N, C-alpha and C positions, 0 to 999 in steps of 0.2 A: 345652217351655219351662216353667220354674217361676219364680214370683215370690218375692221375699224374704218377702212376707206369708204364703206357704204353707210356709215352713221348719218342719220338725219334726226331732226327734233322729234321726240316721241317714240323712237325705236327702243324696244326693251330687249335685253339680253342677259345671259347668266355669266357671272365671273366669280370664281372662288366660292361657290355655293350661295351667292347673293343675286337677287334679281335687281337689275339696274335699268334706269330709263335715261336716255340722252335728253338733257334739258337744253344745252347749247353745244355746238360743235364748230370747229374751225380747222380747215386744212392749212397747214403751215409748210412752206417750202423755203427754208433759209438759204442764203447764198452759199453757205459753206455747211456741209453735212447732209444727212438724209432728211427726207420729208417726214412729218409726223402729224398726228391728229390731236389737237388740244380740245378737250371736252369738259363740260360741267355735267356730272351725272348724279342722279338721285336714286338712292336705295328705296324701292317702292314699298318695302315692308316697314323699315324704320323711319323713313322720311328724311334721312340725312343727305345733304348735298355736298359733294366734293369735286375738286378740279383734278383732272388726271390727263396725262398724255399717252398716246398709243402709237405703235408702229402701224402704218396703214395696212400692212398685210396680216396683222394679228387676227385670228379667227376666234369667234365666240358662238356658243349655241344660242339660238333665238329663244326667248322666253315668251310664251303665249299667255297674255293676261286676259282673263274673261271678264267682260263688262256686260252685266245683265240688268234689264229693267225690272225693278221690284217695287211694290207698293208699301209705303210706311204704314204700319197698322197701329201700334201702340207702344207705350213705354211701361216697363215693370222694373222699378228700381234703377239699376245700372245697365239693364239690358233694353235694347230697342229691337222690336220685332218687325220684320219685313216679310211680306207675302209674295211668293212667286205667282204671277197672274195666270200662268199656264197650268201648273200642278197644284196650286193653292197650298203649297207647303209653307209653313212658318219658319223663318230663319232668325234666331236671336243673334244680335251683334252688340258687342261691348261698346260703351261710350268712348273708349280709347280709340276706336277705329273711325270715329266721326270727326269731321273737320269743323272749324269754327263757323263755317257758313251753314251748318245744319240747323242753327237757331232760327232760320227762316222757313223751315219745313214744318208743315202741319200734317195731321193725320190724313190718310188717303192719297197723299202725293206720290207720284212715281219718281224714284231715284235710281241712279246707276250704281250697282254694287259691284266693286272690282275685287276679283279674287285670282289667286295664283295657286294652282294644284289644290283647289278646294279651300284654301285659307283666305278669308276675307281680310283685306288690308286697307280698304278705303270705301267710303260712300260719297258719291257725287250728287248733290242736289241739282234740280233743274237750274239752268242759267238765269231764268227770270221767273219770279213768282208774284202773284197778285195777293196782297194781304190787306186786311181792314185795319185802320188806325183805331186802336182802342182807347188811347189817352194822349192828349196834347193840349198845350196852352192855346188860348185864342190868339191869333196873330193880329197885330195892329199895324196898318200901313201908314206911311207918312214920313217920319223922321229917320228913314233907313237908307243906307247906301244900296248898291246893287248886290244881288245874290244873298239876301238875308235869309237865314234858316233858323229853325227852332227844333228842339228834341221832340220825338214822338215815339210812343210805345205801341208796338203792333200786337195783333191777336196772338202771336206765338210767344210774346214776352220780350222779343228783341227790340233794341232801341236804335233808331236811325235819325238823321237830320233831314228835315223836310222844309220846303218853302213855307212862308208865312200864310199863304192862302189855303193850305190843307187844314181841314177840320176833322174832329172826331167822327167816326162812322164812315168816312170815305175810304174807297178801295184804291190802293196805290200799287205800282209795279216796282219791284226791287231787283237789282242785279246782285245775285248771290255771290258772284266772284269778287266784287268790290265792296258789297254791303251798302251800296248807295241808292238813293231814291232816283228813279228814272222818269216816271210820269204818272198821271192819274190813269186808272184802268177803266 
């Protein structure tokens, strides 16, 4: 059990049959009245985020979310198959559980598969991936201001903005959380 007074960012708990994760919290002690905890919580299954206040002594059962490293194998229609590297078991996951940042993942990459009581609700790609630029326009230096960029298509089909000096065939590092170019790899 966890009390609302013990809430910290990232804590998961159950309330009314839902699994919730604390995104932000703030302990408030007004000059008049009782103290309370103001939170921003995310439903880990549906992804919805709401703001809610709790009495600091309110108790909730702790929810244990399992995060397991699995290797992305292949896609078959709307299903994406991940392999457990220990048991070699293939797990099909619907495209609805994949985030927008999954467009940077290529086959054989290790991802974190998040599940609660056996139900997969999210797939987290690695924070940084190295990908080859498959198509981009040649960049011309000279009459540009600072930080000039151009569009580039990566080997996974994702599009990002890259500096003018990046050419086709080069390997670059991408931050999957923001979808931005980091550096040459």
